[in-house]
C-alpha positions as CSV (number, residue, x, y, z in Angstrom):
1,X,94.1,84.3,120.8
2,X,90.4,85.0,120.2
3,X,90.2,87.9,117.8
4,X,87.2,90.1,117.5
5,X,86.1,93.2,115.5
6,X,87.8,93.7,112.2
7,X,91.4,92.8,112.9
8,X,91.8,89.3,111.4
9,X,94.9,87.1,111.6
10,X,95.1,84.3,109.1
11,X,95.5,81.0,110.9
12,X,93.6,77.8,110.0
13,X,92.4,75.9,113.2
14,X,92.9,72.2,113.4
15,X,89.8,69.9,113.5
16,X,90.2,69.4,117.2
17,X,90.5,73.1,117.8
18,X,87.4,73.7,115.6
19,X,85.3,71.2,117.8
20,X,86.5,73.0,120.9
21,X,85.4,76.3,119.6
22,X,81.9,74.9,118.7
23,X,81.7,73.4,122.2
24,X,82.5,76.7,123.8
25,X,80.0,78.5,121.7
26,X,77.2,76.1,122.6
27,X,77.9,76.6,126.3
28,X,77.7,80.3,125.9
29,X,74.5,80.0,123.8
30,X,72.6,78.0,126.4
31,X,74.2,79.0,129.7
32,X,74.8,82.7,129.0
33,X,72.2,83.9,126.5
34,X,72.4,87.6,127.5
35,X,76.1,87.6,126.5
36,X,75.2,86.4,123.0
37,X,72.4,88.8,122.7
38,X,74.7,91.7,123.6
39,X,77.1,90.6,120.9
40,X,74.3,90.8,118.3
41,X,73.4,94.3,119.4
42,X,76.9,95.5,118.4
43,X,77.1,98.2,121.0
44,X,80.6,99.0,120.1
45,X,83.3,97.6,117.8
46,X,86.1,95.7,119.5
47,X,89.5,94.7,118.0
48,X,91.0,92.2,120.4
49,X,89.3,93.8,123.3
50,X,90.2,97.4,122.3
51,X,87.1,99.5,121.6
52,X,87.2,101.6,118.4
53,X,84.7,104.0,116.8
54,X,82.3,102.7,114.1
55,X,84.2,104.6,111.4
56,X,87.6,103.1,112.4
57,X,89.3,101.4,109.4
58,X,89.1,97.6,109.0
59,X,92.5,96.0,109.8
60,X,93.4,92.6,108.4
61,X,96.8,91.0,108.8
62,X,98.6,87.8,107.6
63,X,101.7,86.7,109.6
64,X,103.6,84.2,107.6
65,X,106.7,84.1,109.8
66,X,108.0,85.0,113.2
67,X,111.1,86.6,111.7
68,X,109.5,90.1,111.2
69,X,111.5,93.0,112.6
70,X,110.6,94.2,116.1
71,X,108.2,97.1,116.6
72,X,104.7,98.3,115.8
73,X,103.0,99.4,112.6
74,X,102.5,103.1,112.0
75,X,100.2,104.7,109.4
76,X,98.0,107.7,108.8
77,X,94.9,108.2,106.7
78,X,96.1,110.1,103.6
79,X,93.0,109.2,101.7
80,X,89.7,107.6,103.0
81,X,86.5,106.3,101.6
82,X,83.7,108.5,102.8
83,X,82.4,105.9,105.3
84,X,85.6,106.0,107.3
85,X,87.2,108.6,109.6
86,X,90.7,110.0,109.3
87,X,93.0,108.5,112.0
88,X,96.6,108.2,113.0
89,X,97.1,104.6,114.0
90,X,99.7,102.5,115.8
91,X,99.0,98.8,115.9
92,X,100.6,95.5,116.9
93,X,101.5,92.8,114.4
94,X,98.1,91.2,115.0
95,X,96.2,94.4,114.2
96,X,95.4,95.3,117.8
97,X,95.4,99.2,118.1
98,X,97.9,100.5,120.5
99,X,97.1,104.1,119.8
100,X,94.7,106.1,117.5
101,X,93.7,109.6,117.2
102,X,91.0,111.1,114.9
103,X,91.5,114.2,112.8
104,X,88.8,115.9,110.7
105,X,85.3,114.6,110.1
106,X,84.3,111.4,108.4
107,X,84.1,111.8,104.6
108,X,86.8,114.4,104.2
109,X,89.0,113.1,101.4
110,X,92.3,113.7,103.2
111,X,93.0,113.8,106.9
112,X,96.4,113.0,108.3
113,X,99.5,111.5,106.9
114,X,103.3,111.1,107.1
115,X,103.0,109.6,110.6
116,X,106.5,108.6,111.8
117,X,108.9,108.3,114.7
118,X,111.7,111.0,114.4
119,X,115.3,110.4,115.4
120,X,114.7,112.8,118.2
121,X,112.1,110.5,119.8
122,X,109.1,112.6,118.9
123,X,106.2,111.3,116.8
124,X,105.2,113.7,113.9
125,X,102.3,113.8,111.5
126,X,100.9,116.1,108.9
127,X,97.4,117.4,109.2
128,X,95.8,118.4,105.9
129,X,93.7,120.8,107.8
130,X,95.2,123.3,108.8
131,X,98.2,122.2,106.8
132,X,101.0,121.8,109.2
133,X,102.9,119.2,111.2
134,X,102.3,118.2,114.8
135,X,104.8,116.6,117.2
136,X,103.7,114.3,120.0
137,X,105.8,113.1,122.9
138,X,105.8,109.7,124.6
139,X,102.6,110.6,126.5
140,X,100.9,111.2,123.1
141,X,100.6,114.9,123.9
142,X,101.0,117.5,121.2
143,X,104.1,119.4,122.2
144,X,105.0,121.3,119.0
145,X,103.9,122.3,115.5
146,X,106.0,122.9,112.3
147,X,105.2,125.0,109.2
148,X,107.3,126.6,106.6
149,X,108.6,130.1,106.9
150,X,108.8,133.1,104.5
151,X,105.2,132.9,103.6
152,X,105.3,129.5,101.9
153,X,102.7,126.7,102.3
154,X,103.8,123.6,104.0
155,X,104.0,120.5,101.8
156,X,102.6,117.2,103.1
157,X,105.4,114.9,102.0
158,X,108.2,115.3,104.5
159,X,109.3,116.6,107.9
160,X,112.7,115.5,109.2
161,X,113.8,116.5,112.7
162,X,117.5,116.7,113.1
163,X,119.6,116.0,116.3
164,X,120.5,119.7,116.7
165,X,116.8,120.6,117.0
166,X,116.5,121.8,113.5
167,X,113.8,120.7,111.0
168,X,113.8,120.0,107.3
169,X,110.5,120.7,105.4
170,X,109.3,121.0,101.8
171,X,107.8,124.4,100.9
172,X,105.3,125.0,98.2
173,X,105.3,128.2,96.0
174,X,102.9,128.9,93.1
175,X,104.1,131.2,90.3
176,X,102.4,132.5,87.2
177,X,104.4,131.5,84.2
178,X,104.0,132.2,80.5
179,X,104.3,128.6,79.3
180,X,103.9,129.7,75.6
181,X,107.6,130.7,75.8
182,X,108.5,127.1,76.7
183,X,106.1,124.9,74.7
184,X,103.9,125.5,71.7
185,X,100.4,126.0,72.8
186,X,101.4,126.7,76.4
187,X,99.1,128.7,78.6
188,X,100.1,132.3,78.8
189,X,99.3,132.6,82.5
190,X,99.8,129.1,83.8
191,X,100.0,128.4,87.5
192,X,103.2,126.4,88.2
193,X,103.8,124.7,91.5
194,X,107.5,124.7,92.7
195,X,109.0,123.0,95.7
196,X,111.8,124.4,97.9
197,X,113.7,122.9,100.8
198,X,113.7,124.8,104.1
199,X,115.7,124.2,107.3
200,X,114.3,125.8,110.4
201,X,116.2,126.2,113.6
202,X,114.8,125.5,117.1
203,X,113.1,128.9,117.1
204,X,111.4,128.2,113.7
205,X,113.7,130.7,111.9
206,X,114.6,129.8,108.3
207,X,118.4,129.2,108.3
208,X,118.7,127.4,104.9
209,X,116.5,127.7,101.9
210,X,117.0,125.9,98.6
211,X,114.8,127.2,95.7
212,X,113.8,124.9,92.9
213,X,113.6,127.7,90.2
214,X,117.4,128.1,90.3
215,X,118.1,124.4,89.5
216,X,115.2,122.6,87.6
217,X,113.8,123.5,84.2
218,X,110.0,123.2,83.9
219,X,110.3,121.8,80.4
220,X,112.2,118.8,81.9
221,X,108.9,117.4,83.2
222,X,108.4,115.6,79.9
223,X,105.4,113.4,81.2
224,X,103.4,116.3,82.5
225,X,100.9,118.3,80.5
226,X,102.9,121.5,80.0
227,X,99.9,123.1,78.1
228,X,97.6,122.9,81.1
229,X,96.5,125.9,83.1
230,X,97.9,124.4,86.3
231,X,101.3,122.5,86.3
232,X,103.0,120.5,89.1
233,X,106.4,120.2,87.4
234,X,108.4,118.8,90.3
235,X,106.3,117.1,93.0
236,X,109.1,116.7,95.5
237,X,108.1,113.9,97.8
238,X,111.0,113.3,100.2
239,X,114.0,115.2,101.7
240,X,116.5,113.6,104.1
241,X,120.1,114.0,105.2
242,X,122.6,111.6,103.7
243,X,125.4,109.8,105.5
244,X,127.7,112.9,105.1
245,X,125.1,115.5,106.2
246,X,124.1,116.7,102.7
247,X,120.5,116.4,101.3
248,X,118.8,113.7,99.3
249,X,115.6,114.8,97.6
250,X,113.2,112.8,95.4
251,X,111.6,114.7,92.5
252,X,108.7,112.5,91.2
253,X,107.7,114.4,88.1
254,X,111.2,114.6,86.9
255,X,111.9,110.9,87.7
256,X,115.0,112.1,89.5
257,X,116.8,111.8,92.8
258,X,119.1,114.7,93.5
259,X,121.9,115.2,96.1
260,X,122.3,118.8,97.3
261,X,125.2,120.4,99.1
262,X,123.8,121.6,102.4
263,X,126.3,124.4,102.8
264,X,126.4,125.9,99.3
265,X,123.1,124.7,97.8
266,X,124.9,123.3,94.7
267,X,123.7,120.1,93.1
268,X,126.3,117.3,93.7
269,X,124.7,114.7,91.4
270,X,121.5,113.9,89.5
271,X,120.3,110.3,89.4
272,X,117.5,109.5,86.9
273,X,115.4,111.7,84.5
274,X,116.5,113.6,81.5
275,X,119.7,114.9,83.3
276,X,120.8,111.5,84.7
277,X,124.5,111.4,85.3
278,X,124.9,107.7,86.1
279,X,125.3,104.5,84.1
280,X,122.9,101.8,85.2
281,X,124.3,98.4,86.1
282,X,122.3,95.2,86.6
283,X,119.0,96.9,85.8
284,X,117.3,97.0,82.4
285,X,114.6,99.4,83.5
286,X,115.0,103.1,84.5
287,X,112.9,104.1,87.5
288,X,109.9,106.4,86.9
289,X,107.8,108.7,89.2
290,X,109.4,107.3,92.4
291,X,108.7,107.9,96.1
292,X,110.6,108.0,99.4
293,X,114.3,108.0,98.6
294,X,116.3,107.0,101.7
295,X,120.0,106.3,102.4
296,X,120.4,102.7,103.6
297,X,121.6,102.8,107.3
298,X,125.2,101.7,107.6
299,X,125.8,101.5,103.8
300,X,127.1,104.8,102.5
301,X,126.2,105.6,98.9
302,X,123.3,103.0,98.9
303,X,119.7,104.2,98.6
304,X,116.3,102.6,98.6
305,X,113.1,104.0,97.2
306,X,109.7,102.9,95.8
307,X,109.7,102.9,92.0
308,X,106.1,103.5,90.9
309,X,106.9,102.9,87.2
310,X,104.2,105.2,85.8
311,X,106.0,105.9,82.5
312,X,107.7,102.6,82.0
313,X,106.6,99.9,79.6
314,X,105.4,97.5,80.9
315,X,104.0,99.3,83.9
316,X,104.9,97.7,87.2
317,X,106.0,98.9,90.6
318,X,108.9,97.7,92.8
319,X,111.0,98.4,95.9
320,X,114.6,98.9,94.9
321,X,118.1,99.5,96.2
322,X,121.0,101.1,94.2
323,X,124.6,101.6,95.1
324,X,126.1,104.7,93.5
325,X,129.8,105.0,92.6
326,X,130.3,108.7,92.4
327,X,133.9,108.3,91.0
328,X,132.9,106.0,88.1
329,X,129.4,107.5,88.0
330,X,127.7,104.1,88.0
331,X,124.4,103.0,89.7
332,X,124.3,99.3,90.5
333,X,121.0,97.7,91.4
334,X,121.9,95.6,94.5
335,X,118.3,94.5,95.5
336,X,114.7,94.7,94.4
337,X,111.4,93.2,95.3
338,X,108.6,92.7,92.8
339,X,105.4,90.9,93.3
340,X,104.5,87.8,91.2
341,X,102.5,88.7,89.3
342,X,103.6,92.3,89.2
343,X,101.6,95.0,91.0
344,X,101.3,98.5,89.6
345,X,100.9,101.4,92.1
346,X,100.4,104.7,90.3
347,X,101.1,106.9,93.3
348,X,102.2,106.9,97.0
349,X,104.5,104.2,98.3
350,X,107.4,103.8,100.7
351,X,110.4,101.5,101.4
352,X,111.9,101.1,104.9
353,X,115.0,99.1,105.5
354,X,115.6,97.5,109.0
355,X,118.8,96.6,110.8
356,X,118.1,92.8,110.1
357,X,117.9,93.6,106.4
358,X,114.2,93.1,106.3
359,X,112.2,95.7,104.3
360,X,108.8,97.2,104.9
361,X,107.1,98.2,101.6
362,X,103.9,100.3,101.3
363,X,101.9,99.5,98.1
364,X,99.0,101.8,98.9
365,X,97.4,104.1,96.3
366,X,93.6,104.4,96.7
367,X,92.0,102.4,99.5
368,X,92.5,99.8,100.8
369,X,96.0,100.3,102.3
370,X,98.3,97.4,101.6
371,X,101.9,96.9,102.9
372,X,104.2,94.0,103.5
373,X,107.5,93.1,105.1
374,X,110.0,90.9,103.2
375,X,113.4,89.5,104.0
376,X,116.5,90.2,101.9
377,X,115.8,87.0,99.9
378,X,112.4,88.3,98.9
379,X,110.3,86.0,101.1
380,X,107.1,87.6,102.3
381,X,107.0,87.6,106.1
382,X,104.0,89.8,106.9
383,X,101.1,91.6,105.2
384,X,98.7,94.2,106.4
385,X,95.6,95.5,104.6
386,X,93.4,98.3,106.0
387,X,90.0,98.7,104.4
388,X,88.6,102.2,103.7
389,X,91.9,104.1,103.9
390,X,95.2,104.5,102.1
391,X,98.5,106.0,103.4
392,X,101.4,107.6,101.7
393,X,103.8,105.7,104.0
394,X,103.5,102.6,106.2
395,X,106.4,102.0,108.6
396,X,107.5,99.9,111.6
397,X,109.1,101.4,114.7
398,X,110.0,100.2,118.2
399,X,108.0,102.5,120.4
400,X,106.5,102.5,123.8
401,X,104.4,105.4,125.1
402,X,101.9,106.0,128.0
403,X,99.1,108.5,127.7
404,X,98.6,111.0,130.6
405,X,94.9,110.9,130.2
406,X,92.3,108.7,128.3
407,X,91.5,109.6,124.8
408,X,87.7,110.0,124.5
409,X,85.3,109.8,121.5
410,X,81.5,109.6,121.5
411,X,78.8,108.3,119.2
412,X,75.0,108.6,119.2
413,X,72.8,105.5,119.4
414,X,69.1,105.2,119.0
415,X,68.8,104.5,122.8
416,X,71.4,106.9,124.0
417,X,75.2,107.3,123.5
418,X,78.3,105.2,123.4
419,X,81.6,106.6,124.8
420,X,84.8,105.1,123.6
421,X,88.0,105.7,125.6
422,X,91.5,104.4,126.2
423,X,94.5,105.4,128.2
424,X,96.9,104.2,125.6
425,X,99.9,102.3,126.7
426,X,99.0,102.1,130.4
427,X,98.8,98.4,131.5
428,X,98.1,99.4,135.1
429,X,94.5,100.7,134.4
430,X,92.0,98.9,136.5
431,X,88.9,100.9,135.6
432,X,87.5,104.1,134.0
433,X,85.1,106.6,135.6
434,X,82.8,108.4,133.2
435,X,81.6,111.9,134.2
436,X,78.7,113.7,132.4
437,X,76.0,116.3,132.6
438,X,74.2,119.0,130.7
439,X,76.6,121.7,132.1
440,X,80.3,121.7,131.8
441,X,80.6,123.1,135.4
442,X,78.6,120.2,136.9
443,X,79.8,116.9,135.6
444,X,79.0,114.0,137.9
445,X,80.0,110.3,137.8
446,X,77.7,108.3,135.5
447,X,79.5,105.0,135.0
448,X,82.5,103.0,136.3
449,X,83.7,100.2,134.0
450,X,86.7,98.0,133.3
451,X,85.8,98.2,129.6
452,X,87.2,100.7,127.2
453,X,83.6,101.9,126.4
454,X,80.4,102.9,128.2
455,X,76.9,102.6,126.8
456,X,74.7,105.3,128.5
457,X,70.9,105.0,128.0
458,X,69.3,106.9,130.9
459,X,69.7,110.3,129.4
460,X,67.3,113.2,128.6
461,X,66.3,113.2,124.9
462,X,67.1,116.2,122.7
463,X,69.6,117.4,125.3
464,X,73.2,118.4,124.9
465,X,75.5,116.5,127.3
466,X,79.1,117.0,128.1
467,X,81.4,114.1,129.0
468,X,84.9,113.4,130.3
469,X,86.7,110.3,131.5
470,X,89.6,109.5,133.9
471,X,91.4,106.2,134.6
472,X,92.0,104.5,138.0
473,X,95.1,102.3,138.2
474,X,95.6,99.2,140.4
475,X,97.0,101.4,143.2
476,X,93.9,103.6,143.2
477,X,95.6,106.5,141.6
478,X,93.5,108.7,139.3
479,X,94.8,109.9,136.0
480,X,94.3,113.3,134.4
481,X,90.9,113.8,132.8
482,X,90.3,113.5,129.1
483,X,89.2,116.4,127.0
484,X,85.5,117.3,127.4
485,X,83.4,116.2,124.5
486,X,79.9,117.4,123.6
487,X,77.0,115.2,122.3
488,X,73.4,116.0,121.4
489,X,71.4,113.0,122.6
490,X,68.8,111.9,120.0
491,X,66.9,108.9,121.3
492,X,64.8,107.4,118.6
493,X,62.5,104.4,119.2
494,X,61.3,102.2,116.4
495,X,58.5,103.9,114.6
496,X,59.4,107.5,115.6
497,X,60.3,109.9,112.9
498,X,64.0,110.7,112.9
499,X,63.4,113.9,111.0
500,X,62.5,117.3,112.4
501,X,59.3,118.9,111.0
502,X,58.8,116.4,108.3
503,X,55.2,117.6,107.7
504,X,56.2,121.2,107.6
505,X,53.7,122.3,110.3
506,X,56.5,124.5,111.7
507,X,57.3,126.2,108.4
508,X,60.7,125.3,107.1
509,X,62.3,124.7,110.5
510,X,65.0,122.0,110.2
511,X,65.2,122.3,106.5
512,X,67.7,124.1,104.2
513,X,66.9,125.2,100.6
514,X,69.7,125.6,98.1
515,X,69.7,127.0,94.6
516,X,73.1,126.9,93.0
517,X,75.1,128.5,90.2
518,X,72.9,129.1,87.1
519,X,69.8,127.6,88.7
520,X,67.2,130.2,89.8
521,X,64.5,128.8,92.1
522,X,62.8,129.7,95.4
523,X,61.4,127.4,98.1
524,X,59.0,127.8,101.0
525,X,56.0,126.3,102.8
526,X,52.7,126.8,101.0
527,X,49.4,125.2,101.9
528,X,51.1,122.9,104.3
529,X,53.6,121.5,101.8
530,X,57.1,122.6,100.7
531,X,56.8,124.2,97.3
532,X,59.7,124.9,94.9
533,X,59.0,127.5,92.2
534,X,61.4,127.6,89.2
535,X,62.7,130.2,86.8
536,X,65.5,128.0,85.7
537,X,66.4,124.5,87.0
538,X,70.1,124.5,86.1
539,X,72.1,121.8,84.4
540,X,72.0,119.1,87.1
541,X,69.4,117.7,89.5
542,X,71.6,118.8,92.5
543,X,71.6,122.4,91.5
544,X,68.3,122.8,93.4
545,X,68.1,121.0,96.8
546,X,65.9,120.7,99.9
547,X,68.1,119.2,102.7
548,X,67.9,118.2,106.3
549,X,71.2,117.3,108.0
550,X,72.4,115.6,111.2
551,X,70.3,112.5,110.7
552,X,71.6,109.5,112.8
553,X,71.9,106.1,111.1
554,X,73.3,102.9,112.8
555,X,75.0,100.2,110.9
556,X,73.0,97.0,110.5
557,X,69.6,98.7,111.2
558,X,66.8,98.8,108.7
559,X,64.9,102.1,107.9
560,X,61.8,103.2,106.1
561,X,62.1,106.5,104.0
562,X,58.7,107.9,103.0
563,X,57.4,111.1,101.5
564,X,54.6,112.6,99.3
565,X,55.6,114.4,96.1
566,X,53.9,115.9,93.0
567,X,54.5,118.6,90.4
568,X,52.7,120.9,88.0
569,X,53.6,118.5,85.2
570,X,55.5,115.3,84.7
571,X,59.1,115.6,85.8
572,X,62.0,113.8,87.6
573,X,63.4,114.4,91.1
574,X,65.9,112.5,93.3
575,X,65.2,111.7,97.0
576,X,67.9,109.9,99.1
577,X,69.5,109.5,102.4
578,X,73.2,110.4,101.8
579,X,76.6,110.9,103.3
580,X,76.9,114.6,104.2
581,X,80.4,115.1,102.8
582,X,80.2,113.0,99.7
583,X,77.2,113.2,97.4
584,X,78.1,109.9,95.7
585,X,77.5,107.9,98.9
586,X,73.7,107.1,98.8
587,X,72.8,105.1,101.9
588,X,69.2,104.5,100.8
589,X,70.3,103.3,97.4
590,X,67.4,105.1,95.8
591,X,67.4,106.3,92.2
592,X,65.7,109.3,90.5
593,X,61.9,109.0,90.3
594,X,59.3,110.5,88.0
595,X,56.5,112.5,89.7
596,X,53.2,113.6,88.2
597,X,50.4,116.2,88.9
598,X,48.6,114.0,91.4
599,X,50.2,113.6,94.8
600,X,51.9,110.2,95.2
601,X,53.2,108.5,98.3
602,X,56.6,106.9,98.0
603,X,58.1,104.3,100.4
604,X,61.7,103.0,100.4
605,X,63.1,100.5,102.9
606,X,66.9,100.1,103.2
607,X,69.4,98.5,105.4
608,X,72.3,100.6,106.6
609,X,75.3,98.5,105.4
610,X,77.9,101.3,105.8
611,X,79.5,102.2,109.2
612,X,77.2,104.3,111.3
613,X,76.8,107.9,110.5
614,X,75.4,110.5,113.0
615,X,75.6,113.3,110.4
616,X,73.8,111.8,107.4
617,X,71.3,114.0,105.4
618,X,68.0,113.7,103.7
619,X,68.2,115.4,100.3
620,X,65.7,116.1,97.5
621,X,67.5,117.0,94.3
622,X,65.0,118.9,92.2
623,X,67.0,120.8,89.6
624,X,67.3,120.3,85.8
625,X,63.6,121.0,85.1
626,X,61.6,124.2,85.3
627,X,58.4,122.5,86.4
628,X,57.4,123.5,90.0
629,X,57.3,120.6,92.5
630,X,55.9,119.9,96.0
631,X,57.1,117.7,98.9
632,X,55.3,116.8,102.1
633,X,55.0,114.2,104.9
634,X,58.7,113.3,104.9
635,X,59.7,110.7,107.4
636,X,62.6,108.3,108.2
637,X,61.8,105.6,110.7
638,X,63.7,102.8,112.3
639,X,61.8,99.6,111.6
640,X,61.0,97.2,114.4
641,X,62.4,93.7,113.8
642,X,58.9,92.3,113.3
643,X,58.4,94.7,110.4
644,X,61.8,94.1,108.7
645,X,61.5,92.2,105.5
646,X,64.0,91.5,102.8
647,X,64.6,94.8,101.2
648,X,63.5,94.5,97.7
649,X,66.0,95.7,95.1
650,X,65.1,97.3,91.8
651,X,65.2,95.0,88.9
652,X,68.7,94.8,87.3
653,X,68.1,96.9,84.2
654,X,71.7,98.0,83.7
655,X,75.2,97.3,85.0
656,X,78.2,99.6,85.0
657,X,81.7,98.0,85.1
658,X,85.0,99.5,86.2
659,X,86.8,101.3,83.4
660,X,90.1,99.9,82.1
661,X,92.9,100.7,82.4
662,X,92.5,102.4,85.7
663,X,94.3,104.6,86.6
664,X,94.6,105.7,82.9
665,X,96.5,108.3,80.9
666,X,94.5,110.2,78.4
667,X,92.2,107.4,77.2
668,X,90.2,104.6,78.9
669,X,87.3,102.3,78.1
670,X,84.0,102.3,80.1
671,X,82.0,99.0,79.8
672,X,78.3,98.7,80.6
673,X,75.5,96.2,80.0
674,X,71.8,96.7,79.4
675,X,69.4,93.9,80.2
676,X,66.6,95.4,78.1
677,X,66.0,98.3,75.7
678,X,66.8,101.6,77.4
679,X,67.3,105.3,77.0
680,X,70.9,105.8,78.2
681,X,73.0,108.7,79.4
682,X,76.7,108.3,80.3
683,X,78.3,111.3,82.0
684,X,81.6,112.2,83.7
685,X,81.7,114.5,86.7
686,X,84.4,116.0,89.0
687,X,84.2,115.3,92.8
688,X,82.2,118.5,93.2
689,X,79.4,117.0,91.1
690,X,80.0,119.2,88.1
691,X,79.3,117.5,84.8
692,X,82.4,117.7,82.6
693,X,81.4,115.5,79.7
694,X,78.3,113.8,78.4
695,X,79.5,110.8,76.5
696,X,76.3,109.1,75.5
697,X,72.6,110.4,75.4
698,X,70.7,108.0,73.2
699,X,68.5,105.0,72.8
700,X,70.2,101.5,73.0
701,X,68.9,98.0,72.6
702,X,69.8,95.3,75.2
703,X,73.4,94.2,75.0
704,X,77.0,94.8,76.2
705,X,78.8,98.0,75.3
706,X,82.3,99.5,75.7
707,X,82.6,103.3,75.4
708,X,86.0,104.7,74.5
709,X,86.6,107.9,76.5
710,X,89.4,110.4,75.9
711,X,90.5,113.4,77.9
712,X,92.2,116.4,76.5
713,X,93.7,119.1,78.7
714,X,92.2,117.5,81.9
715,X,94.3,117.6,85.1
716,X,95.3,114.5,87.0
717,X,92.8,113.5,89.6
718,X,89.7,111.4,90.6
719,X,86.6,111.6,88.4
720,X,83.2,110.0,88.6
721,X,81.4,108.4,85.7
722,X,77.7,107.7,85.9
723,X,75.3,105.6,83.8
724,X,71.6,106.6,83.8
725,X,69.2,104.2,82.1
726,X,65.4,104.2,81.8
727,X,63.9,101.0,80.4
728,X,61.5,101.6,77.6
729,X,58.0,101.6,79.0
730,X,59.1,102.4,82.6
731,X,59.5,105.6,84.5
732,X,62.2,104.8,87.0
733,X,65.8,105.8,86.3
734,X,68.4,103.2,87.1
735,X,71.7,105.0,88.0
736,X,75.1,103.5,88.6
737,X,78.4,105.4,89.2
738,X,82.0,104.5,89.7
739,X,85.3,106.4,90.2
740,X,88.3,106.5,87.9
741,X,91.7,108.0,88.2
742,X,93.5,110.1,85.6
743,X,97.3,110.1,86.0
744,X,99.5,112.1,83.7
């Protein structure tokens, strides 16, 4: 099979096969040059012939055996890198998408998760916005939604649909607790998160509710910071019915799996944690901070789960199965899988046992997603890695569905738009008909194609178009129409300014001025330039900004970013082309610059190496200083190929390495290297860009350094550390940043 796009299947060709491929390529090159040229233009991404959006995650697979379980791979995008969108995905073993659906905008940290096939035959998934579950039928139509009752928020970890039409969910409740009564130094008004189990009937009425406060002590969360202002003392991450109809729940922060009587609400047994009731057999390690406890089908009293191992020494993760004897109160390990060498996954994870005794294991934490299938002897049969996303659970199901209508997405291109569509599951589709126009009540046919995409170029510039698509099968029968989508056409030829009103001749049209928090500044057009006058500049450069959004960038193209800038006195600003939802993604890879009293012209060329972004932004960060500054003649242009040169990178003055350990608990080491004598600042920020700590602010000679960084009272989460270095005798700041994960 010829594979294209980003789904790759590992198979080494023989020498004869390699010569055949070369021969075919030469024929295409000389006989069909337009075909090769089209490939270079990268009109749309294709994965084994299936068109996908530019921000679709990269799927790589390795098939080591033909003995995998039957079915397709299911995953959602629990976390994403900012360059990728949030998708629900079903794919074949070779990575070919069978179904996908996008939720939320690219760059949102969380989108959709807990994507699974329910025993009732419906597909369900959790949407982090607006925080509820959706159910899809075999036509991929949304037919139901589920959220907790009695005013509780709906947790993202579990929805189980029962044969009688009822649903099991995890409910979240926040309470204010005086923790000083439980621990020395506890916060007197701590916010404590508790998790309850709810059962809803077919009318969404709560018919069973099990409350955590009646059964679990907050002080039993011995590895959580009980002196913090916010405490997640349980972190229930699964609830499911056992072989006898009672409930099995996994409580991560107690390192406990609990069985609950579904009629009375009484606890039947507690496995793991400080209240463990079982004696371990054949296992020298106790499990820690586990995920996804599940009864093994056909094996009463046997359970699988993913043992993350956060608070075990040494730290390692594993998939494991225990058989419980509730008469003798013993827990015998009957199976486990560990990598060689060990892998440690601080959070997420799932284990799915199949009828043939194979097991699917999800090892995802932060991107990329990684999962494998192993047989009962521990042989690895299959691996899948998905770049740019991670998922709380990766599973395999036997599933066939056929969409009623094509699913339609659209993207801007410099010469028009690309529409991407697919009537998923329908093998009878002969062609698609694209309808479009500038009014929703007058959409006319614009293209007919057998492809799953359409590249439309003969469109009016700066005009909003509406599109919809239908499919025609081999019998000439037309399908239902897709949803109507809206796209603002922005055709940009090489050399044209992609920005609106870059010379400020139309006042501040197209630009937004922001002065945040403690900063006090005003901005406006004066004498033909944009002037920013300061009272106070705030504590960070980004506290005062001039921004233009909705800037289209295409992957693989080279751009020139230019502007004039000056100030009443010497000062620093930052100008960049950035991702709109994540300030740390700097497409232009520019660093802060020093501006002076005389107007200076600045030019930066960069190649867009990230997936395309139609909503990028130009941002001038001008805070920190109280010196007034001025900006004019801002432009961003697509360079013609004849003008593209090797983009010159700044000299390597400093390098910032990944902290270790990562993730870490309380303390970590941040290594960095200086190629020459520098003024250095090392800072730590939260994901909102707020500086939480300034670790170093001093002069350093050239050399390698390792800074020991400790947290006290910080919550678990993702943090950003940044190194700013100015070489002695230079004016340009070299900035590098990385992310680190604090797990408590």
